[in-house]
N, C-alpha and C positions, 0 to 999 in steps of 0.2 A: 504494500500500500504506500503510495506517494503522499507524504505529509507536507511537502513544500507547497506554499501558497503560490498560485499562478498569478503573475502580474497581469493587470488589465491590458487589453490591446490598445487602449487609448489613454491619453493624458490631457488635462485641461490646464490652460494658462489663464490667469486672471490679471487684468491690467487696469490701472487708472489711465484715463485718456485726456489728451489736450488737443485742441483744434477741431474737435468734432462737435459742431454747434447746431446741426439740423439733421433731418431725415436723409437729405441728399448726401451729406457727409458720411452718415452711417452706411448708406448704400455703397458709397465709394470704398469705404473701409472693408465692407463685406466682400466686394468684388475683388479688390486687390489681394486681400489675404486668402480668399477662397480659391484663387488661382495658384497658390503655392503648393508644391508637392507635399502631400501628407496632411493637409488641412482638411478636416471633415465638416466642421461647423463653426460659424462665427456669429456671436451675439453681441450687439452693441446697444448700450443704454445711454442715449444722448443726455437725458436729464440727470442721470446718476454719475455721468462721466466715467463709465466703466465699460470694459469689454471682456468677453470670455471666448477663448479659442480652443476648440477640441481638435486634437491632432492624433495621428497614428503614433504610438509610443516610439520615441527615438528618431522620428523623421525630421524634426525641425526644432530649433531652440527658441526661447523667448526673445533672445537678442536678434535672431534672424527675422522673426515676425516684426519686431519694432523697426529694424532696418529697412524692411520692405515698404514701410509707410513714410519714412523720412522725406523722400522726394515729393510727396503729395502734401507735406506740411502738417501731417497728423503725427502725434506721438503716443506711444504705448509705454507706460511705466509699470514694470512688474509690481503687482500687489503682493505683499508678504503677509502670510498668515500670522 
């Protein structure tokens, strides 16, 4: 019997956002991040200034997600628990 816990196939990154001020901005962020390899789901809360990104485990880092948005003027700041 295998007693080791199996790691989930996905992981979630939570961010505080800057520069995302409207629904159009949120749609742009979802489109940009959604095109990155390994990204499965992007949720943006404009009013709460937060974003959550679900990815395939090990496929991309929080820093890579944030870097992908820099040219568009949006920022993702990792939220620490």
